[in-house]
N, C-alpha and C positions, 0 to 999 in steps of 0.2 A: 492450475490453480484449483484447489478443491474446497475451499471455504473462505469466506469473507466475513469479517466481523468488526464491530466498532469498539475500539479501546478508549473511547471518551477523549477528553482534551489531552490527556498525557501522550498518547500515540496516534490518535486518529483511526482511520480505517486500516485494519490489518488484514493480510491475506495468508493463507496457508497453501504452500506449494509442495507437492509430493514429486519426487524424482525417482525413477526406477520402479520395478515390479517385485512382487513377492516379498520374501522376508528381508531383502536388502534395500527396501524403500527408504529413502531419506525424506525427512519432513523438515521444511523450513517455515518459519513465520517471520514476516517482514511488513513494515509499513508499505501500504500499497503506493504512497507517493515516491518510494525509494526504487521501485521497479521500473525497468525500461520496457515500454510497449512498442517502440519503433513506429511503424506506420499502421498499426492496428487501429480500427475505428474508435476504440475507447481512449486512445492516447490523448486527444484533445480534452476530454472530460477529466482525465487524471492530471493533466497540466493545469487546468483551471482549479482543481481541487488542491493541487500543490501550492498555487499562488495564493488561494484564500487561507490555507494553513499558515503560510509564511507571514501574511498580513496580520493574521490573528496574533501570532507570537510576538510580532513587533507591537501591536496595540497593547498586548498584555504586559510587555516589559516596560512600557512608557509610564 
C-alpha cells in the first residue's frame, strides 16, 4: 500500500496498492473497506470502519 486518501462520502477511504517493480509495476486503487487484512493489527479498525460506512449508507437511504 503506497497511498491512502479520502474520497469523501462517495467512496470513503481509498488506498493505492502497487504490485511489482520497475516499468511493469501495476497500480490499483480500491476502497480500503474492500481489502482483506487477515490477522494484521489494523484489521479490527478496518472492520469497524466498514461497519460505520454501512450504517451511514442505511441511514442515508432511509
